[in-house]
C-alpha positions, 0 to 999 in steps of 0.5 A: 586815139589821143590825150590831151592833144598827143595822139597816134593813128595806126595805117590800115590795115593794121594788127596793132593796140593802141593805149594812150598815156598823157605824153606818150603812146603803148602801141602794141601787137594783136599777134607775134606774127603781125609786127610791122606797120605804119604809125603816125604821132600828132604834135599838138600845136604851141599855146596861145602867145606860143607860135614856134616848136623849139624843140621835139623829142623822140623816144622809142622803146621796145624789147623785141620790135625795132623802128626801120625809117622815121619821118618828122614833117610840120604840116605836109613838108617833110623836115627830118628823114632817116632810114635803114635806123632800126 
């Protein structure tokens, strides 16, 4: 699911709905018992003439869930990994 080049993919099997917004997405569980899953947020390539991504901001907000692990990949190369952050 994506909008304006920003997207989110939920790994299967998943029990979540994804609502794309301009520049972000809202991910919600379909039931109170399914609160675990893996998601991939895509970042579009820079506009022509701008070849470098200088900064990436990641912001999580939640009413009742946590983020346990977080990774940033550039292509298939892992650049940042944080574990046990929930």
